[in-house]
Phi, psi and omega in degrees: 000150179282150176292158180295150176265157176221133180229141176228159183225035179237160184274183180274000175238118186232161179265137176303138179080008181271154185259131183225128185277153177233127179255140176225159180210104178195142184280350184253052172045077179291144176244136185253131171238132180243126178246134178241110187054041178068016175246132183294137173257147175288131179219152177261022179075005176225346178202166173222161180245129180293139179289171173289160177135194180205173176080200187267138181219164182247121181250131176230125177247119184242126180245124181236132178260180185295342179272357180087004178284140189234139168235134182233136177239127181239141181207142172274128184243137172253124177272128178237105179248017184255128181284162177298154174268133183236147172210149172227127185224146172198165177283115182251149169236152183055031173092316186213021182256135172217164188233183185292345178254012179270130176279130179254132180245126178238127183231138175225135179214156179223137187286321186251311183256202185248147172285113185261333180219140170220127182233140176244121178245132180235132178230135176200135174046044178081001179258137177231142175212164185209154175226137187236141177227148176230076191284320184054051176224166182282327178230127182229130181223141172225151179206159179157173174290160189305315183294329178288316179300323183257026178301152184069012174236165180295336181291339181295338182263010181291116182239005185285130174284143176068034181271123177286128181238147165248117179252124181240123179252125180242133178224143179226142178260175188289348175264352176111356176287143181219162182208147179234133178241127183240133176232136174256114186231166175244123185254137178245104181278164178056037178279132178244158180294148178293151180249143174283134175239123180252149177225146179270000000 
């Protein structure tokens, strides 16, 4: 008889506390044992949950059927429980005011895995709009004036001076860690450069 098969569908970088399925295929009732750094993990024979911690670990999945035939899968796993780092910067005056000619810089980075999602949500006076990115890189940056960053959304047409905004930046990495950064700012639309006025 052939030994039991074992299939997995997860990468070598996982998030602590995450759930991962294990597939088997054999007519002689396969039993699954999961070892994490040579210590047995509790499993319901179809999935296991990664323990808390960080860094590099050794995973062994052993499948044994009623005939005593064994299949073993071994893998080195890196635990990543750290969320992406986020920042939003612009030239502000009076603490939280910026205008239509102010460049906004948004940065997301992750130390171990990749930044897989970045979303910008803007809310003001009952209006909501959003912009979505799926970069899948370790460091991701976007910049531009407010209307350019929010192009193709209703916020791109915001021309009101002194409008209170809530800007929420959400980022998620490829292992599932996420972080949200919220800033409350006042936006001045339709700002024009000052003009010199001379008098005799």
